[in-house]
N, C-alpha and C positions, 0 to 999 in steps of 0.2 A: 609428538602424538598424530596417530593417523586417525581423520574424521572422515567418515562417507557422509556425504549431504544428499538427501532424497528430493528431488524439486519436481515440481507439476506441471512445469511450462518450460518452453525455450522463449516464449515472446520476453521482450523487455518491459514487463509490467512493473507495477511498484514493488511486488515481492521479490521480484527478479532483482530490479535495482539494489535494495536493501540488501539482499544476499551478496550481491556483488561486493557492496561496500563493505559488509562484514568479513568475507573471506578474504579479500584484499588485505585490511589490516590486520587479521589474524596472522594470515602468511607472512608478510612483512615486519609485525612487531612481536611475533612470538613465535614463529618460525613452524608455525604447525602445517602438517602434510595433508594437504586437502583431496578428497575424489568425489567425483558427482555423478550421480545418476541422475538421468532425466528424459523424458518420452522422446521417442524417435522425430526428427524435425522432416518436415517435406521440403524445405531447403535450408539453406544456412541461415540459421536466425541470429540476430544481435548479441543474444546471450551467450551462444557459444562459442562467436567470434569474439566476446571478452574473455572469456575462460580461455580459449587458445593462447591469447597474447598472455594470460597469467601463468602458462605452461601446465594448467590443472589437467590431470588424465581424467577424461568422461567415459560414461558407459551409455547407451541409449536401451532403455527398459521401458516395456508398455505399462504405463502409470495411469491407475485409475482413480477419478474423485470420487471420493465416496460421500456424496450427498444426493436428495431427492429434490428435484420438483415439486414445491410446496401444494400445487394443485392436482397432483396425479391421483387419479381413483385408484382403490387397493388393489385391483386385479393387475393393474399396471406397474404398481410398484412393486408386486410380487413377481412379475415378468423381469421387470428391471434389477431386482435383485438375485434372482437365480443366474440371469447373464452376466451380472457384474461377478459372481464367484470365480467363474471361469478366468477372467481378467486376472482378478486378483490373486488367484492363485497361482497364476505363470508369474505375475508380476514377484510376489513375495519369494517363489524359489529362486528367481533369478538374483533378487535383492540378497538374499541370503549366501548365494553360492558367490556373489563378488564380494560382500563382507569378509566370508571366511578364508577365500583366497589372497585378500589383501591383508588379513589379521589388523583388521581396525580396532581402534579402541572405543570409539562411541559412533552412532548413528544418529545423526541429526537432521529430522525432515522437516523441510522449510515452511510447510503451510500444514494447517489443520485438517484439510480434507483426505490428505494421503496416510493410510493407516500400515500399510505394509512394512514401512520401516520398525514400527514397533515390534510387530510379531518377529521381524527376522533378528532383532535385538534379543527378545526373550529367549528365542532358541540357540543364539551364540551365549547367550548369559553376560551380556555387556550392557551400559547405559543406554538410553536412548532419550534424545532431546527433540521435543514437539514445539516448534516454532508457531505460535498463535497469532496468524496475521489477520484475520478474519472474523466477522461475526458470523457467517454463514447464513443465518435466518432473516439477519435483519438487515444487511447489505445486498446481498444476493437473493434473497427471498426463496431460500432451498431449506429443505426438511432435513435433519441430523438422520447420519446413516449407522446402522440400519434404524436405530431410534435414539430418541434424546437420553434417555436413561442410562441406557448402555455405552453410548458413546461419551458421556459426561464421565461414566466410570472407567472407562479407558483412558482417559487424560489424566487421570489420577495416579495411573499404572506407567506414568512417565515423567522426567522433568521437562516442566513447559516452561517456555518463554512467552511471554505476552508482551505485546508491543504497546499498551496502554493499561492503567487502572481497570479503565470500565471493559477492557477485553477480559481483563483476569477476572473481574466480578461476574460478568455475563456467564463465564463458564464454571461458576462457582467454585473457583482455584485460589480467593483471596486468603484465607488462611492455611492453604496448603504447603508444609513445610519445602516440597520440591519445586515451588512455582515461583517465577520471578517476574517483575516488570523490567524491561530493558527496552527504553524508546529507541526507535529505528537510528540508524546512522545516517546523517546527510554528509556525503565526502567532502563536497565542495563548501562547506560550511566552516570547515577549519582554516578557510583563507577569506579571511574579514574584507568585506567589500565595501568600497564607499556608497553612502547614499545619496541617491542620484535627485536633484531638485534643480529647477521646479518639474513637478512631475507633468507628463504630457497626458491630452485628453483622451485616454482610452480606459476601459476596463479591460482585465484580463481573464479569461478562463483558459485552463490547462490541463485536461486531461483526456482518457479516454470518451470517444463519445458513444456512448452505450445508457439504456434509459435508467439504469442506477445513479446516472450523474443527474440527473433531474434539471437538464440545460433548458427545457423549456420554460423554468420556472423564473430561471436568468433573462430570457427572450420577454416574458410577460412584464416584469419589472423594469428592464431596460427600454421598453416600448412606451410605457407610462414617463419614465424619467426623462427621455429624449424628447418628450414634447415640450419640456421646459429647458432643456441643453440640447440643442440640436447638432450643437459643434461635438460633441462626443462621439465615441464609437465603442463598440464591444467586439473584441478580437478572441475570437475561440480557436484555441492550437490542439492538435490532436489527432489520433487515426480514430475514423470509424470503425468501430468493432462491429457495430449492427448497422447493415444498409437501410434496413425497413425505419429504423429510428432517425438517422442521417435524413433520410427524405420527408419523414415527418416534421422533423427540425425545419426544414426547408420550406414545408408549407405553412408553418406557423410564421417565419419571417416575412413570407410573400402576404398574408393575411394581415399581418401588423403594419405592413407597409414599412418595413425598417431594413429594406435591401441594402438601400445605402450606407446604412451606420454599422451592420454586422458583417463580419469578415470571418468565414470559416478557411483557417490558414493551412491547414493539415498538420502533420508531425511536424516539430522545431526541434533539430538537435539541440540548440543552446538556448533552451527556455530563460535562462538567467537574463538573456540581452532583452527579452520583453518584459521581465518582471520587474526590472530595476526602474524603467522610466514609466510603468503603470500607475494610475491613481490608486489603484486596489485591484487584490485577486479575488475573484467569485469563487466559492465553493459551497455548490448547491446539492452536492451528493447526499441520496436518501442517508447513508451511515456510512463514515470512512473509518476503517479500521484503526489508521492512523492519523493519515493527514498530511502526505509528504509534501505536497505541494504547498500548504499553509505554513510548515516550517520551512523549507526553502525561499517563500517569498518573503519571511520574516529576516531570514539570512540576510537578503540582499536590499533591505530597507523599504519593503512593499508591504502594505497594511494589508489587512485581509478581511472581506466581509463573508463570513461563513454558516452554513446551518448550524443550529443549535443542537446537534447530536453526535454521537460516537467520540471518534478520535478528534474531528476537528474542533468540537466543544472543550477537548481536555486540553489541545495543544493551545488553543487563543486564551482559555484561562490560565496557563503555565507562563503564556509569554506576554499576554496584555497587548498583543498585536494586531488588534481590529476590534471587530464587531461580530456578534453573533445575530442572525434572524431566524424568524419561527416561520413565516409563510412569505407570500409574493409581494404583499403590500410593506411589509417589515423591511423587506430585502430592498424595495425602493425609497424606504426611508432612508436605509444606512447609506444608499448611494448618494442621497442628496447630503448628507451629513458630511460625507467623506471629501466631498469636491467644494464644501464650504469650510475646511479645516484651514486656518493661517499655516504657512510653511514652517513656522516655527516651533507649530504645536504638533504638526506633522513630524517633524524630525524629532522631538523629544519622544513622541511614541514608537516612532521606527527603531530610534537607538537604543531605547530601554528594550523593545523586543529582540533585536539583533544580541544584546547582549547576553539575554538569558538563552536564546537559539544556541549560540557559540558554546554556552557551558554545558546546556542539557543534550545536545543531540550531535555532538562530535564523534567522528568515525573511532578517535583514540579510546574515548569512554566507552563506547559500546564495547569495541572488542576487548577490553581491559574486564567488563563485566562479563562476557560470554567466556573469556580464557578462564578465569577465574571459576566460573560454573565447570566447565571442563576439568579443571584441576581437582576440584573439589569431589567430583563425582568418579572420576578415573581412580581414585585412591579408595574408593567404599569397595 
């Protein structure tokens, strides 16, 4: 079975990691023949390096992310829309020609903000799968392209894979026969790890340093928490995708006088080595589509304190592997709660969460569900 995947980035973000875990398992378990379309890269990115290791043929095509900045006035939206048509037309033609030349069976678009895969599939009269990994409006604060009603109707013309029940509900797809909920695969989750005790005296954040992650909320909560617990640290791992936001955070750290307790440690290749000893992972994102770090933390025996929204809420309600918070004061209270847990209670909670994560988020389970969808729609 030949599948053409359309990606919106070559950066190793959450959608790319999930895609890699998915395509690797599909290739190994079911022998699918994958091809990948991605935007041109300025330099060799981690994603394309990994695709080369898997011997997957790739094509660089200009890809347009179809969404609006929510605050744009109508005249700028009109200009944006007209300009986008040129890029989208060029992208559509190239995707169509590649799919036609390869005689692919299915086109699978990896995120909801790229539309051209659907149009190419329609013209070729082959099935299209749309992987919905983001809310668009709630997480990135973007507007639907070209408008909400048109986009929602477009989704119903495709097979959709939603990474949570809440994403499916958000796009009014709950009762659509062509829609499935398939949780993201966590590749390392297939290897059960021992739970590290006693925990070390630090909280961990592990995500992109960007304003949608609301890291300042963690800083304010930690500043209050550290007045009672000065021996604890806050480690923040991840690349800064926004220099302005990173500098904004540094000013907050200075203002709160917590320079000695907060460490920005940059991108970490093996984040599990930091998760295992951490007292808890803090997930303060405005809205997570899925909450990969939440699932990964539960996998390796680290409990999570996460915002009571989106995928974070759904994953924690599923695993019972931590606590949900609503505001800064509540976050501080949950931090206080976790440090007072006895080891036996922490162990009980983390073992339970780990067992559920192993069951729900395995690469094998995910690949099986995606392949079954491919098999179903390729025969219609």
